[in-house]
N, C-alpha and C positions, 0 to 999 in steps of 0.2 A: 651824605653826599661825599663824593670822591674827588672834590676839587683840589687841584694842585698837589696831589699826592704823587711824588716822583717814583716811589717803589713800594712794594708790598713787604712789610716787615716780617711776615710769616709767623707772627707770634713768637719770635725768638729774640734773644739779646743780639747786640751788634756783633760780638765776637763769634757767637754760634752761627749766626747768619752768614758771616764772611767765610768762616771755615767750611760750612756746608756748601756754599756757592763754589768755593775753590775746588772742593772734592768732586762736586758734580760736573764742573766744567772739565776737570782733568779726566774723569771717567768718560765724558762725552767724546773727548779727543782720543782717548785710548781705544774705546770700543766702537765709536762712531754712532752708537745707538744706545739710549738708556731708557728705562721705564721709571716713571715717577708720577707725582700728582700734577695736576694742571697748573696750579698756582706756582709750584716750585719750578716747573718747566718754563713758564713764561718769564720768571726772574732770571733763571740760568741762561736762557736764550739771549737776553740783553747783553750779558757780559761775554758770552761765547762769540757773538757776532762782532763785538768790538775787538776782541782779541784776534779773530780771523782777519778782520780788516787791517789791523796793525801788522799782522804777520805776512801780508801780501807783499810788503816791501821788506826784504831781509837786510836790516842794518843793525849795527851794534846797539844803537839807541833803542830800536824797537824790540830787540831781543831782551834787553835789560828791563824795559817797561813790562813786557809780557811775563818775564821771569819773576816779577814782583807778585804776580797772581798765580802762576803755575810753578809749583815747587819741583816737580819731577823733570829732570833734565832730558830723559828719553822722550817724554811726551812733548816737551818744549821743542826738541829737535824734530819730532814727527810733525808738529804743527807747522814749522817753518819749511821743512823739506818735502812733505807729502800733501798735507791738507791745504795749505795756502796756495800752492801752485795749481791745484785742481780748481780752486775758486777764483783764479786770476781774472777770468772774463766776466764774473758776476759783479754786480754793483750792490751787493747786499742780499739779504734773504738766503743765508747760508744754511739755515736750519728749518726743520719742518716739525710740526706737532700733529701726531695722529691720535685720535681718541680711541681708547680701548673699552671704556665702560666705567662701572662704578666698583669700588673696592668693597669686599664683603663686610668687613668689620665696621667701618664708619661711613660708608657710602661716598667716599671722596672720589672725584673724577680722576681716573688713571689714564695717562697718556704715554705715548712713546715720543721722545725727543731725539731726532736723528739729523745727521747732516744730509743735505739735499741729494748729494750724489752717492748716497749709501746704496750698496747692492747686496742682496742676500747671498751669502756664500753657500748656505745649506742647500739651496735649489740646485746649483751647479754641481755640488759635491754629491748629492743624491742621484743625479743623472749618471755620473761617472761610476759610482760604486756598484750599482746592480750589474752593469755590464761586466765588470771585473769578476764579481762573485759568480755570475752565471758561467763564465768561461772557466773559472777555477773549479766549479763544482761538476761541470760536464766531463772534464778530463779524468778525474778519479773514478767517476761512475763507469766510464768506458773501460778502464783497466779492470775493475771488479767484474764486469760482465764477461770479459774475455777469460779471466781465470775460472769463473764459475762454469763456463762452457767447456773448458779443457778438462775440468774435473780434478784439478790439482788443489790440494789444501794449502792455505797460506802458511808460510814458514814462520817459525818462532823467531822473534827478534833477539839479537844478541845484546847483552848488556854493554853499554858504552865503556870504552877503556878509561881507566882512572888517570887523571892528570897527575903530573909530578908533584904539584902542590898538595893534592889530596893524599898522595902516598906518604909524604913527609909528615902530615898531620896524624896519620894512623900509627906510625912508629912511636912507641913510648920514649920520651926523653928521660935519660938517666942522669 
């Protein structure tokens, strides 16, 4: 039975568990989305949500309390300046756990732990990139077809002029 168990020790020593939790929370705030096992995600979620709640009010005391848990100053600053203001209107539930399936080796439940307002950047980037590529590839094709129609052979490219620094290196030092 699981009565009055406050946390899952994850079969680790206290020091290992604390270090792992700190690293995973830091990674969550850095990337805003991490992939891990279900049991680890549920434990990391508890500490991450408490830290976000504390970061919603930017005071010296709260920064010092959160800094006890998050060692990286850049991530600490990101939490207080970017993540917490986005969560200002929420009363909890800052993270989401999405199930992926089972891991091949040991059949552990694998999940994605992400912040609720996480948006995939790859979708918007993929939509923009093909438009640029198609415009860039069409322009050179048009130039090639005009040269082929005129019947002129492409000219040989000249070797680039050597820079002054390269010339100095070539001269032997006596």
